[in-house]
C-alpha positions in Angstrom: -3.8 -44.9 23.1 -0.7 -44.1 21.0 -0.5 -43.4 17.1 0.2 -46.3 14.7 3.2 -44.5 13.0 4.7 -44.6 16.5 5.4 -48.5 16.0 6.8 -47.6 12.5 9.8 -47.8 14.4 10.9 -50.8 16.2 10.5 -50.6 20.0 12.9 -51.8 22.1 13.2 -55.6 23.5 11.3 -57.2 26.2 12.2 -55.3 29.4 12.5 -52.3 28.5 9.5 -52.2 25.8 7.2 -50.9 28.4 9.4 -47.9 29.7 9.6 -46.9 26.1 5.9 -46.8 25.6 5.4 -45.0 28.9 7.7 -42.6 27.9 5.9 -42.0 24.5 2.7 -42.1 26.0 4.4 -38.9 27.9 5.8 -37.6 25.0 2.8 -37.1 23.2 0.4 -36.3 26.3 -1.9 -39.6 26.1 -0.9 -40.1 29.9 -2.1 -36.5 30.9 -5.4 -37.5 28.6 -6.0 -40.2 30.6 -5.5 -38.8 33.7 -7.4 -35.7 32.9 -10.2 -38.0 31.5 -10.6 -39.3 35.1 -10.3 -36.1 36.7 -6.9 -36.5 37.8 -5.5 -33.2 36.8 -3.1 -33.4 39.9 -1.5 -36.4 39.2 0.6 -35.1 36.2 3.5 -34.0 38.5 3.7 -37.9 39.6 3.4 -39.7 36.4 5.9 -37.2 34.6 8.6 -37.3 37.3 8.6 -41.3 38.0 11.1 -42.8 35.9 11.5 -46.0 38.2 10.4 -49.2 36.1 8.0 -50.6 38.5 6.7 -47.7 40.0 5.9 -46.9 36.6 4.1 -50.2 36.1 2.3 -49.5 39.9 0.9 -46.1 38.3 -0.5 -47.8 34.6 -2.2 -50.4 37.1 -3.6 -47.3 39.0 -4.9 -46.0 36.1 -6.7 -49.2 34.9 -8.2 -49.1 38.4 -9.5 -45.7 38.1 -11.0 -46.7 35.0 -12.6 -49.8 36.2 -14.2 -48.3 39.5 -15.5 -45.0 37.1 -17.0 -47.4 35.1 -15.6 -46.4 32.3 -12.8 -49.1 31.2 -13.2 -51.4 28.4 -13.5 -54.9 29.3 -11.9 -57.3 26.7 -12.1 -61.1 26.8 -14.0 -64.2 27.4 -15.3 -66.2 29.9 -13.3 -69.2 29.5 -10.4 -67.0 29.0 -10.8 -64.3 31.2 -11.2 -60.3 30.9 -8.6 -57.9 30.8 -9.5 -54.2 31.6 -8.3 -51.5 29.5 -8.8 -47.8 29.1 -12.2 -46.4 27.6 -12.1 -47.0 23.9 -12.7 -43.6 23.1 -9.0 -43.0 24.2 -7.7 -45.4 21.7 -6.2 -45.0 18.6 -8.4 -46.0 15.7 -5.7 -48.9 14.6 -6.3 -50.2 18.1 -9.9 -50.3 17.7 -10.0 -51.7 14.3 -7.3 -54.7 15.7 -9.6 -55.0 18.5 -12.8 -56.0 16.4 -10.6 -58.0 14.1 -9.3 -60.1 16.9 -12.4 -60.6 18.3 -13.8 -61.6 14.7 -11.0 -64.2 14.7 -11.7 -65.5 18.0 -15.4 -66.0 17.2 -14.4 -68.0 14.0 -12.0 -70.0 16.1 -15.2 -71.4 18.2 -15.0 -68.6 20.9 -18.6 -67.0 20.1 -18.6 -65.4 23.2 -15.4 -63.4 22.9 -16.4 -59.9 23.1 -15.5 -56.2 24.2 -17.8 -55.3 27.6 -18.1 -51.8 28.5 -19.8 -51.4 32.0 -23.0 -49.1 32.1 -21.9 -45.4 32.5 -22.9 -43.7 36.1 
């Protein structure tokens, strides 16, 4: 959901990276787009005010669960290795969509023919 140029700067090291990403997502409005997508306009104050690392992680998990519940999550993986639920691909930056498709192609070449994205049917 973040623009590629944001990553021209080296993000902080592990442990601080997720808070940096959260701050960047707030700064450019990506989290606002995500909760508006879900119809959670009232969540703005909660997301914007939170500074605790663990509570921020919980809020990101809550967003993920919201997308899964709404049937709009993009699900990525393969049967043997498992699946991960991500925000709807329509909210992703173009570089991330390209990167996912390239990773799927590489996985298929390495012998994982079922590697794919899966989007549940919309309601």
